[in-house]
Residue frames relative to the residue before (quaternion, step in Angstrom):
aa qw qx qy qz dx dy dz
M 1.0000 0.0000 0.0000 0.0000 0.00 0.00 0.00
K 0.6704 0.4974 -0.3178 0.4495 3.58 0.89 -0.87
K 0.6223 0.5544 -0.3325 0.4414 3.56 1.02 -0.84
F 0.6489 0.5380 -0.3069 0.4420 3.56 0.94 -0.97
S 0.6851 0.4840 -0.2968 0.4563 3.58 0.82 -1.01
W 0.6294 0.5368 -0.3367 0.4498 3.60 1.06 -0.77
R 0.6469 0.5209 -0.3183 0.4570 3.53 1.08 -0.79
A 0.6187 0.5399 -0.3324 0.4640 3.53 1.07 -0.78
V 0.6498 0.5050 -0.3205 0.4690 3.58 0.97 -0.90
E 0.6438 0.5131 -0.3328 0.4599 3.64 0.94 -0.82
E 0.6508 0.5065 -0.3281 0.4608 3.60 0.93 -0.84
Q 0.6435 0.5170 -0.3291 0.4587 3.59 0.96 -0.81
N 0.6405 0.5202 -0.3193 0.4661 3.56 0.99 -0.87
A 0.6409 0.5213 -0.3253 0.4600 3.60 0.96 -0.90
L 0.6596 0.5065 -0.3095 0.4611 3.57 0.92 -0.89
R 0.6479 0.5197 -0.3187 0.4567 3.55 0.95 -0.93
S 0.6778 0.4842 -0.3123 0.4568 3.63 0.86 -0.90
K 0.5989 0.5575 -0.3459 0.4593 3.56 1.13 -0.68
C 0.6469 0.5195 -0.2957 0.4734 3.52 0.96 -1.00
V 0.6710 0.4974 -0.2977 0.4622 3.60 0.88 -0.92
L 0.6467 0.5064 -0.3213 0.4712 3.56 0.96 -0.83
Y 0.6545 0.5105 -0.3098 0.4637 3.58 0.93 -0.89
R 0.6533 0.5125 -0.3136 0.4606 3.56 0.96 -0.89
N 0.6502 0.5127 -0.3189 0.4612 3.57 0.95 -0.89
R 0.6503 0.5113 -0.3171 0.4638 3.57 0.94 -0.89
E 0.6360 0.5218 -0.3249 0.4665 3.58 0.98 -0.82
F 0.6522 0.5248 -0.3002 0.4572 3.55 0.98 -0.92
V 0.6569 0.5019 -0.3068 0.4717 3.54 0.98 -0.90
D 0.6255 0.5186 -0.3310 0.4798 3.61 0.98 -0.84
Y 0.6461 0.5219 -0.3198 0.4560 3.61 0.91 -0.87
V 0.6879 0.4831 -0.2853 0.4606 3.57 0.84 -0.99
T 0.7234 0.4497 -0.2634 0.4529 3.57 0.88 -0.93
M 0.6819 0.5067 -0.2790 0.4477 3.58 1.10 -0.70
K 0.6159 0.6045 -0.3673 0.3470 3.57 0.97 -0.77
P 0.6717 0.4711 -0.3374 0.4616 3.66 0.78 -0.80
K 0.6133 0.5486 -0.3438 0.4524 3.60 1.03 -0.77
F 0.6483 0.5290 -0.3025 0.4565 3.54 0.93 -0.99
N 0.6760 0.4958 -0.2894 0.4621 3.54 0.88 -1.04
W 0.6497 0.5106 -0.3252 0.4598 3.59 0.93 -0.85
R 0.6381 0.5161 -0.3322 0.4648 3.58 0.96 -0.83
R 0.6589 0.5141 -0.3005 0.4596 3.56 0.92 -0.88
V 0.6463 0.5026 -0.3104 0.4830 3.60 0.95 -0.89
T 0.6564 0.5119 -0.3211 0.4517 3.59 0.92 -0.92
L 0.6532 0.5044 -0.3121 0.4706 3.59 0.88 -0.91
L 0.6499 0.5131 -0.3214 0.4594 3.58 0.91 -0.84
A 0.6567 0.5166 -0.3000 0.4603 3.58 0.96 -0.88
I 0.6518 0.5030 -0.3117 0.4743 3.58 0.96 -0.92
C 0.6552 0.5016 -0.3158 0.4684 3.63 0.90 -0.89
T 0.6405 0.5224 -0.3357 0.4518 3.59 0.95 -0.82
V 0.6504 0.5197 -0.3148 0.4558 3.58 0.94 -0.94
I 0.6658 0.4953 -0.3151 0.4605 3.59 0.87 -0.94
V 0.6520 0.5061 -0.3230 0.4630 3.59 0.85 -0.90
Y 0.6578 0.5117 -0.3077 0.4591 3.58 0.94 -0.90
A 0.6399 0.5189 -0.3213 0.4670 3.60 0.98 -0.79
I 0.6693 0.4866 -0.3122 0.4667 3.59 0.88 -0.88
V 0.6648 0.5098 -0.3037 0.4538 3.57 0.90 -0.93
S 0.6755 0.4813 -0.3009 0.4706 3.57 0.90 -0.86
A 0.6282 0.5253 -0.3392 0.4630 3.60 1.02 -0.68
L 0.6607 0.4934 -0.2926 0.4842 3.55 0.98 -0.86
W 0.6351 0.5333 -0.3107 0.4644 3.56 1.08 -0.79
A 0.6573 0.5070 -0.3039 0.4675 3.57 1.05 -0.79
Q 0.6332 0.5494 -0.3313 0.4330 3.62 1.04 -0.64
T 0.7177 0.4573 -0.2680 0.4515 3.57 0.97 -0.80
């Protein structure tokens, strides 16, 4: 009986450590990915702005 309960405790601890590891990995991914995502967004926004500005200025020059 004692052996069984000890095994259950060990399994629970293993599950808990797995969850903690997974959560930490998720947190690290979140922290490392967020700046990349923001930079990509800012870069796309800048490129779109430049393209729109070029088109508008070209149209403005024609008139």
